[in-house]
C-alpha positions in Angstrom: 1.6 5.1 298.5 -1.5 4.3 296.8 -1.9 1.7 294.2 -4.4 2.3 291.7 -4.1 0.1 288.5 -1.0 0.0 286.8 0.0 3.8 287.6 1.7 4.7 291.4 0.2 7.9 293.2 2.0 9.3 295.9 -0.8 10.1 298.7 -2.2 13.6 298.6 -0.3 14.7 295.6 -3.0 13.4 292.7 0.0 13.2 290.5 1.7 9.5 289.4 5.4 9.9 289.4 5.9 6.1 288.0 4.3 4.0 285.3 4.2 0.5 285.0 4.7 -0.9 281.3 2.1 -2.6 279.8 1.9 -4.9 276.8 1.7 -2.3 273.3 3.3 0.3 275.3 6.0 2.3 273.4 7.9 4.9 275.4 6.4 7.6 272.9 2.7 6.7 274.0 3.6 6.8 277.6 5.6 10.0 276.6 1.9 11.3 275.2 0.1 10.1 278.2 2.1 12.6 281.0 3.2 15.3 278.5 6.5 15.0 278.4 8.8 13.0 275.5 10.3 10.4 275.1 13.6 11.3 275.2 13.0 13.4 278.4 11.2 9.8 280.0 14.8 7.7 278.5 16.7 9.9 279.8 15.4 10.3 283.4 15.7 6.4 282.9 18.9 5.7 281.3 16.9 3.8 278.9 19.7 3.6 275.5 17.4 1.9 273.2 14.1 4.1 273.6 12.4 1.4 271.4 13.2 -1.7 273.7 11.1 -1.7 277.1 9.5 -4.3 278.9 6.2 -5.5 280.5 6.5 -4.9 284.0 9.4 -2.1 283.7 8.6 0.5 285.6 9.1 4.4 284.1 9.6 7.1 286.4 8.2 9.7 285.1 
């Protein structure tokens, strides 16, 4: 695995499978970046309240 900035990339795949939450991020804007929905991210990551994510938290895409 190779770390580039705040995103985790699998070597050779060119696609991110995780995202580290930064200040100001919302689940909705993270979902938009990765062309998915906040509902899908919340379900995949066991997030009960989509309005509560933390800086430094790793979100599986």
